C-alpha positions in Angstrom: -10.5 29.1 98.2 -9.6 32.3 96.3 -6.1 32.2 97.7 -5.7 28.6 96.4 -6.9 29.6 92.9 -4.6 32.6 92.8 -1.6 30.5 93.9 -2.4 28.0 91.1 -2.6 30.7 88.4 0.6 32.3 89.6 2.4 28.9 89.5 1.1 28.2 86.0 2.4 31.6 84.8 5.9 30.9 86.3 6.0 27.5 84.5 5.0 29.0 81.1 7.7 31.8 81.5 10.3 29.1 82.2 9.4 27.2 79.1 9.5 30.3 76.9 12.9 31.2 78.3 14.2 27.7 77.4 12.8 27.9 73.8 14.4 31.4 73.2 17.7 30.0 74.5 17.6 27.2 72.0 16.0 29.0 69.0 18.0 32.2 69.2 21.3 31.0 67.6 19.2 29.2 64.8 17.2 32.4 64.1 20.3 34.5 64.1 22.0 32.1 61.6 19.0 32.1 59.2 18.9 35.9 59.4 22.6 36.2 58.6 22.2 33.8 55.6 19.3 35.9 54.3 21.2 39.1 54.5 24.1 37.6 52.5 21.9 36.5 49.5 22.8 38.5 46.4 20.2 40.5 44.5 19.4 38.8 41.2 20.7 40.7 38.2 18.2 42.1 35.8 17.7 40.2 32.6 19.3 41.9 29.6 16.8 43.5 27.3 15.8 41.4 24.3 16.8 42.5 20.8 13.2 42.3 19.8 10.0 44.0 20.9 9.4 42.6 24.4 5.8 43.2 24.1 5.5 40.4 21.5 3.6 37.3 22.7 5.1 34.0 21.6 2.3 31.6 21.6 3.4 28.5 19.7 6.3 26.3 18.8 6.7 27.8 15.4 7.1 31.3 16.8 9.6 30.0 19.4 11.8 28.4 16.7 11.6 31.7 14.7 12.5 33.8 17.6 15.9 35.5 17.2 16.9 34.5 20.8 15.9 30.9 20.4 18.8 28.4 20.2 19.3 26.5 16.9 17.0 23.4 16.7 18.7 20.0 16.7 18.3 17.9 13.7 16.5 14.6 14.2 17.9 11.4 12.9 15.5 11.6 9.9 16.6 15.2 9.0 19.8 14.5 7.1 21.4 17.0 4.8 19.8 17.2 1.4 22.8 15.9 -0.4 22.8 12.7 1.7 19.0 12.3 1.2 19.4 12.7 -2.5 22.2 10.1 -2.6 20.2 7.7 -0.5 16.9 8.1 -2.4 18.3 8.2 -6.0 17.0 5.1 -7.7 19.3 2.8 -9.6 18.2 3.1 -13.3 19.6 -0.3 -14.1 17.8 -2.0 -11.3 14.5 -0.3 -12.2 14.9 -1.4 -15.8 15.6 -4.9 -14.7 12.5 -5.0 -12.5 10.4 -3.6 -15.3 11.6 -6.2 -17.8 11.1 -9.0 -15.3 7.5 -7.9 -14.7 6.8 -7.5 -18.4 8.1 -11.0 -19.1 6.1 -12.6 -16.3 2.9 -10.9 -17.5 3.5 -11.9 -21.1 4.2 -15.6 -20.1 1.1 -15.7 -17.9 -1.0 -14.5 -20.8 0.6 -16.9 -23.2 0.1 -20.0 -21.0 -3.7 -19.3 -21.0 -3.8 -20.2 -24.7 -0.7 -22.3 -25.3 1.8 -24.7 -23.9 5.0 -22.7 -23.5 8.1 -22.6 -21.3 10.4 -19.9 -20.2 13.9 -20.4 -21.5 17.1 -18.5 -21.9 18.3 -16.6 -24.9 20.4 -19.0 -27.0 24.2 -18.5 -26.9 25.7 -17.3 -30.2 28.9 -16.0 -31.4 27.2 -12.6 -32.1 26.2 -10.7 -29.0 23.6 -8.8 -31.0 21.5 -12.0 -31.5 19.5 -11.8 -28.3 15.9 -12.7 -27.5 14.6 -10.1 -24.9 11.9 -12.5 -23.4 12.7 -16.0 -24.6 10.1 -18.8 -24.6 9.6 -22.1 -26.3 6.2 -22.4 -28.0 5.1 -26.1 -28.2 1.4 -26.0 -29.1 -1.9 -24.2 -28.6 -4.5 -25.2 -26.0 -7.7 -24.7 -27.9 -10.4 -27.2 -28.6 -8.5 -28.1 -31.7 -4.9 -27.8 -30.5 -2.1 -27.2 -33.0 1.5 -28.4 -32.5 4.6 -26.7 -33.7 7.4 -29.0 -34.9 10.4 -29.1 -32.5 9.0 -26.2 -30.6 9.6 -22.5 -31.6 12.1 -20.4 -29.7 10.6 -17.0 -29.8 10.3 -13.6 -28.0 7.3 -13.9 -25.7 5.2 -11.1 -27.2 5.7 -12.5 -30.7 4.9 -16.1 -29.5 1.7 -14.7 -28.1 0.8 -13.2 -31.5 1.7 -16.5 -33.3 -0.4 -18.6 -30.8 -3.5 -16.3 -31.2 -3.2 -16.2 -35.0 -2.9 -20.0 -35.1 -6.0 -20.7 -33.1 -8.2 -17.8 -34.1 -7.3 -17.6 -37.8 -5.3 -20.5 -39.3 -7.3 -23.2 -37.6 -10.6 -21.6 -38.5 -9.6 -21.2 -42.2 -8.4 -24.8 -42.5 -11.7 -26.2 -41.1 -13.7 -23.9 -43.4 -11.8 -24.4 -46.7 -10.5 -28.0 -46.2 -13.1 -29.5 -43.8 -10.4 -30.7 -41.4 -8.3 -29.3 -38.6 -4.6 -28.5 -38.5 -2.8 -31.0 -36.3 0.8 -29.7 -36.8 2.4 -26.6 -38.4 5.7 -27.4 -40.0 7.5 -24.5 -38.5 10.9 -24.1 -40.1 12.7 -21.5 -38.0 12.1 -19.6 -34.9 15.3 -18.1 -33.6 18.4 -18.3 -35.7 21.3 -15.8 -35.6 21.7 -14.8 -39.2 21.3 -11.9 -41.6 18.4 -11.3 -43.8 18.0 -13.9 -46.6 21.2 -15.6 -45.1 23.3 -12.9 -46.7 26.9 -12.5 -45.6 26.4 -8.7 -44.9 23.6 -6.4 -44.1 21.0 -6.1 -41.4 20.2 -8.9 -39.0 17.0 -10.9 -39.6 14.2 -10.7 -37.2 14.9 -14.4 -36.6 18.0 -13.2 -34.7 15.7 -11.6 -32.1 13.1 -14.4 -31.9 10.7 -12.1 -33.6 9.9 -14.1 -36.8 8.8 -17.6 -37.8 8.7 -19.5 -41.1 5.9 -22.0 -41.9 6.7 -24.6 -44.6 3.5 -26.7 -44.5 0.8 -28.4 -42.5 -0.3 -31.8 -41.3 -4.0 -32.2 -40.8 -6.2 -34.3 -38.5 -7.4 -36.4 -41.4 -3.9 -37.5 -42.2 -3.4 -35.1 -45.1 -0.4 -32.9 -45.7 0.1 -29.6 -47.5 3.4 -27.9 -48.4 3.4 -24.2 -48.9 4.0 -23.3 -52.5 2.5 -21.2 -55.3 -1.3 -21.5 -54.9 -1.7 -22.3 -58.6 0.2 -25.5 -58.0 -2.4 -27.0 -55.6 -6.0 -27.9 -55.9 -8.7 -25.2 -55.6 -9.6 -25.7 -51.9 -6.0 -25.8 -50.9 -5.3 -22.7 -53.0 -8.2 -20.8 -51.3 -6.8 -21.8 -47.9 -3.3 -20.6 -48.6 -4.4 -17.4 -50.1 -6.9 -16.6 -47.3 -4.3 -17.5 -44.7 -1.7 -15.2 -46.3 -4.1 -12.2 -46.5 -5.3 -12.7 -42.9 -1.7 -12.8 -41.6 -1.3 -9.2 -42.9 -3.7 -8.1 -40.1 -1.6 -9.6 -37.4 2.0 -9.4 -38.6 3.8 -6.4 -40.0 5.8 -8.4 -42.5 4.3 -11.2 -44.5 6.2 -12.9 -47.3 5.7 -16.1 -49.3 5.8 -17.7 -52.7 6.1 -14.9 -55.3 7.7 -12.4 -53.0 11.2 -13.4 -54.0 13.2 -16.6 -54.6 14.1 -17.0 -50.9 10.4 -17.2 -49.9 9.3 -19.7 -52.6 8.5 -22.6 -50.3 7.3 -21.0 -47.0 5.4 -18.1 -45.4 7.5 -15.7 -43.4 5.8 -13.8 -40.5 7.4 -11.2 -38.3 6.7 -8.1 -36.1 9.9 -6.3 -36.7 8.3 -3.2 -38.0 6.1 -2.9 -34.9 9.2 -2.1 -32.7 9.0 1.4 -31.2 6.3 2.4 -33.7 2.8 3.4 -32.8 1.6 2.9 -36.4 4.1 0.8 -38.3 3.8 0.4 -42.0 3.5 -3.1 -43.3 5.0 -5.3 -46.0 2.4 -7.8 -47.2 3.6 -9.6 -50.4 
């Protein structure tokens, strides 16, 4: 039995030796080739010393960008040169002014339509380019409990039309009902816009009528059928005289120029109201004659 075991161990040893011999025969050339490759690998060169203190710790993106050895950062599509940005972002003054004027006109017309019937229109064409209404509207009548009509409609600048409509409802109508016991039905409004010089003179400054900033009232028609032409208050009865004088005085609180009978010969048969002296003045002086 011992001999059998010994023979079996000896045979196993011979088999293992044969297998190892075969492995060394196959793996030897491969091992030699790997060794040769390894011996031919070059030694990496040392990194050149930095121009800055190598002991510095760079901990964030800002420091990396500021580092002298860092490559220049690429500009993004949004980071154009200042000159290009300034060109692209420079607003067009003419366009901004146009938008501002449009918004102002729309706001004025919206406010006007709350108290009156009015329509947007275009500035009338004239032979004189200086005769222009900035925000032209046609004022037809007021919308109050006692509406007042304007004959033929008044072509006016919107801010002035708003002042006329308010004065008509809040003041003129109230004074008529108080002094005359009847309501105004229609104001005989002579002129709104007309391209002419002051007092129809051949030379001199343009009238405020040339900018839609003035109106002339020549008389009234009342709800009871009565009529009243504007003239010297001494030429009408007492109640009519009180009405005309009160209306004229009250107009001086709304308009900056108020003229009528007695001012000069040109105003003998109408009231002239305008806001010309309010232009570009915080505290305009007034002419109330």
